[in-house]
C-alpha positions as CSV (number, residue, x, y, z in Angstrom):
1,M,124.7,95.4,90.7
2,T,122.3,98.1,89.4
3,V,118.8,98.2,91.3
4,S,116.2,100.3,90.0
5,I,114.8,102.9,91.3
6,K,110.8,103.3,90.4
7,T,109.3,106.7,89.4
8,D,105.7,107.9,90.9
9,T,104.4,106.1,87.1
10,D,106.1,103.2,87.9
11,I,105.3,102.4,91.3
12,A,101.1,103.3,90.2
13,G,101.9,100.2,87.3
14,M,103.5,97.8,90.4
15,R,100.4,98.6,92.7
16,I,97.9,97.4,89.6
17,A,100.2,94.0,88.9
18,G,100.4,93.3,92.9
19,R,96.6,93.6,93.2
20,L,96.2,91.6,90.4
21,A,98.7,88.8,91.2
22,S,96.7,88.4,94.8
23,E,93.5,88.6,93.2
24,V,94.5,85.5,91.2
25,L,94.8,84.0,95.3
26,D,91.1,85.2,96.1
27,Y,89.5,83.8,93.2
28,I,91.7,79.9,93.8
29,T,91.0,79.7,97.2
30,P,87.7,77.7,97.3
31,F,89.2,75.5,94.9
32,V,91.9,74.4,96.5
33,Q,90.3,71.1,98.1
34,P,91.3,67.7,98.9
35,G,91.6,65.7,95.7
36,V,91.6,68.7,93.2
37,T,95.0,68.2,90.9
38,T,97.8,71.0,91.1
39,G,97.3,70.7,86.9
40,E,93.2,71.6,87.6
41,L,94.5,74.9,89.6
42,D,97.0,75.8,87.0
43,R,93.9,75.7,84.3
44,L,92.0,77.5,86.5
45,C,94.1,80.3,87.5
46,H,95.3,80.6,83.6
47,D,91.9,80.9,82.3
48,Y,91.0,84.0,85.2
49,M,94.9,85.6,84.4
50,V,94.1,85.3,80.9
51,N,90.4,85.4,80.0
52,V,89.0,87.6,83.2
53,Q,91.9,89.8,84.5
54,G,94.2,90.1,81.0
55,T,96.9,89.8,82.7
56,I,100.2,87.2,81.2
57,P,101.2,84.5,83.7
58,A,104.6,85.4,83.9
59,P,105.9,81.8,84.9
60,L,104.6,80.1,81.4
61,N,107.6,79.4,79.4
62,Y,109.5,81.1,81.9
63,A,113.4,79.9,81.0
64,P,116.4,81.2,83.0
65,S,119.9,80.3,82.2
66,G,120.2,76.7,82.6
67,H,116.9,75.5,82.6
68,T,114.3,74.2,80.4
69,P,111.2,76.3,79.7
70,Y,108.6,76.1,82.5
71,P,105.8,74.5,81.2
72,K,103.0,76.1,83.7
73,S,101.3,79.3,84.4
74,I,101.8,79.2,88.3
75,C,104.1,77.8,90.6
76,T,102.1,75.0,92.9
77,S,103.4,73.0,95.4
78,V,101.1,70.2,97.6
79,N,100.4,73.5,100.1
80,N,101.7,76.4,98.3
81,L,100.1,78.6,95.0
82,D,103.2,81.3,93.9
83,I,101.3,82.9,91.4
84,T,102.9,86.1,88.9
85,V,101.0,88.0,86.6
86,I,102.2,90.7,83.7
87,K,100.2,93.6,83.4
88,E,100.9,96.5,80.9
89,G,104.4,95.1,81.2
90,W,105.0,95.2,85.2
91,H,105.0,92.3,87.5
92,G,103.4,91.5,89.9
93,D,104.7,88.5,92.3
94,T,103.1,86.7,95.6
95,S,102.5,83.6,97.4
96,R,100.2,81.8,100.0
97,M,100.1,78.7,101.6
98,F,97.2,76.7,102.0
99,A,95.9,74.0,104.9
100,V,94.1,71.4,102.8
101,G,91.9,69.5,104.7
102,E,92.7,68.6,108.2
103,A,96.4,69.8,108.7
104,S,98.1,68.7,111.4
105,I,99.4,71.0,114.3
106,Q,102.7,70.7,113.5
107,A,102.0,72.0,109.9
108,K,100.1,74.9,111.2
109,R,102.5,76.1,113.2
110,L,105.3,75.9,110.3
111,M,102.7,77.8,108.1
112,Q,102.2,80.5,110.5
113,V,105.6,80.7,111.9
114,T,106.4,81.2,108.0
115,Y,103.8,83.6,107.6
116,E,105.4,85.9,110.6
117,A,108.3,85.4,109.8
118,M,108.0,87.1,106.0
119,W,106.6,89.6,107.7
120,V,109.2,90.3,110.5
121,G,111.5,91.2,107.5
122,I,108.9,93.1,105.9
123,A,108.7,95.3,108.9
124,R,112.5,95.6,108.7
125,V,111.8,97.9,105.4
126,K,112.4,101.4,105.4
127,P,115.3,103.8,103.8
128,G,118.5,103.9,105.4
129,A,117.9,100.3,106.6
130,R,120.1,97.1,104.7
131,L,118.9,93.9,103.5
132,G,121.2,92.2,105.7
133,D,118.3,93.7,108.5
134,I,116.3,91.8,106.4
135,G,117.6,88.5,106.4
136,H,118.7,88.8,110.0
137,A,115.2,89.7,111.4
138,I,114.1,86.9,109.2
139,Q,116.8,84.1,110.0
140,H,116.6,85.1,113.7
141,F,112.7,84.8,114.3
142,A,112.8,81.5,112.5
143,E,115.8,80.0,114.5
144,N,114.0,80.5,117.5
145,Q,111.0,78.6,116.7
146,G,113.3,75.8,115.9
147,Y,113.4,76.2,112.3
148,S,115.6,76.5,109.5
149,V,115.9,78.6,106.7
150,V,116.6,77.7,103.6
151,R,119.8,79.5,101.8
152,E,119.5,78.4,97.8
153,F,115.9,80.8,97.2
154,C,115.8,84.5,97.9
155,G,114.0,87.5,96.8
156,H,114.2,89.4,94.5
157,G,113.8,93.0,92.7
158,I,110.9,93.2,90.2
159,G,109.1,95.6,88.0
160,R,109.5,95.1,83.9
161,K,111.5,92.2,84.7
162,F,110.6,89.0,86.7
163,H,113.7,89.0,88.6
164,E,115.8,92.1,88.8
165,D,118.6,93.1,91.2
166,P,118.8,92.7,94.1
167,Q,118.8,89.8,95.5
168,V,117.2,89.5,99.3
169,L,118.7,86.5,101.3
170,H,116.5,85.5,104.1
171,Y,119.2,85.2,106.4
172,G,122.5,87.4,107.5
173,K,123.9,90.0,109.7
174,P,122.4,93.1,110.6
175,G,124.1,96.4,109.1
176,T,125.5,94.8,106.2
177,G,124.0,94.6,102.1
178,L,122.5,97.0,99.9
179,V,121.5,100.3,101.8
180,L,117.3,100.5,101.2
181,E,116.0,103.8,99.1
182,A,112.6,105.0,98.4
183,G,111.2,104.0,95.0
184,M,112.9,100.2,95.3
185,I,110.9,97.3,94.8
186,F,111.4,93.7,95.6
187,T,109.7,90.4,97.2
188,I,110.2,89.1,100.7
189,E,109.5,85.1,100.2
190,P,111.4,83.3,103.2
191,M,111.5,79.2,102.6
192,I,111.3,78.2,106.2
193,N,111.9,73.9,106.8
194,A,110.3,72.0,109.8
195,G,113.8,70.1,109.8
196,R,117.4,70.7,108.8
197,R,117.8,73.6,106.0
198,D,119.2,71.8,103.1
199,I,117.0,71.1,100.0
200,R,117.6,68.9,96.7
201,Q,116.4,69.2,93.1
202,M,114.3,66.3,91.6
203,P,115.2,65.3,88.0
204,D,112.5,67.6,86.3
205,G,114.9,70.7,87.0
206,W,112.3,72.2,88.6
207,T,110.7,70.9,91.8
208,I,112.9,71.5,95.1
209,V,112.1,68.9,98.4
210,T,113.8,69.1,101.5
211,K,116.5,66.2,101.9
212,D,115.8,64.7,105.1
213,R,111.6,65.1,103.9
214,S,110.7,67.5,106.7
215,L,107.9,70.2,106.2
216,S,108.2,73.4,104.3
217,A,106.8,76.6,103.9
218,Q,106.7,79.4,101.9
219,W,105.0,82.9,101.8
220,E,105.7,86.2,99.9
221,H,105.0,89.6,99.1
222,T,106.3,92.3,96.9
223,V,107.5,95.1,98.8
224,L,107.9,99.2,98.0
225,V,110.3,101.1,99.8
226,T,108.7,104.3,101.0
227,A,110.3,107.6,102.2
228,D,109.4,106.6,105.4
229,G,108.8,103.0,105.7
230,F,107.2,100.0,103.6
231,E,104.3,99.4,101.3
232,V,103.0,95.9,100.8
233,L,101.8,95.9,97.2
234,T,100.3,92.2,96.9
235,V,97.3,92.8,98.9
236,S,93.5,92.1,98.2
237,A,90.4,91.6,99.7
238,G,91.3,88.5,100.4
239,S,95.1,88.6,101.6
240,P,95.4,87.5,104.9
241,A,96.6,90.6,107.3
242,M,99.4,91.3,109.4
243,P,100.1,89.8,112.0
244,D,99.3,90.8,115.7
245,R,102.6,90.9,116.9
246,V,104.1,91.9,114.4
247,R,102.0,95.0,114.0
248,Q,102.3,95.2,117.9
249,A,106.3,95.8,117.8
250,A,105.9,98.0,114.8
């Protein structure tokens, strides 16, 4: 495994890409309403990225080993939008949850706990910490709230490539895994289920659902390891704030 350490120039490029990815979510938020189609949201985001930002939609025609090319510019579920843009060769990757219409109390709680779980993991990022510390913190928090952590998907290094080393698991044991160093950049993007953690893939080769049909939520940020902690790169004017209980514990 080779994990790249970004230079100051690299980090400056990643900050721009991260902000632009988050700004796509700011732009699309008013359009996420009952009755809109995921295809329409994709079209709007594509046009904004290409014609307004001058960015490239990273998912479009993305084809990892064993997959057919991905046909859209964003990754969309009924309540989550995942955006990755490329600007000057650098990738910015982030996602947000949306409560469309009148969401149930259960759905709102799952969304909030998943958001906090992501931040609980982010708060563990600093030089000398290990990837297992991040995964354990997320798993411990989520399971204490009565939820489960999907194991098949993980965060990832990011930079000139969409997916780089390391893989960032959202479960694990503290004190294990890669030792973090300043200049590393990766995503933290826990997928948390209200029921069991098991998932299944649909025939299109891309769509994922929970096996027990329980609700699922996911949030994502791109994070830089700094000299004394972390910096979240995928922030913009419309980004939700760090949760109070995470801020108070930091």
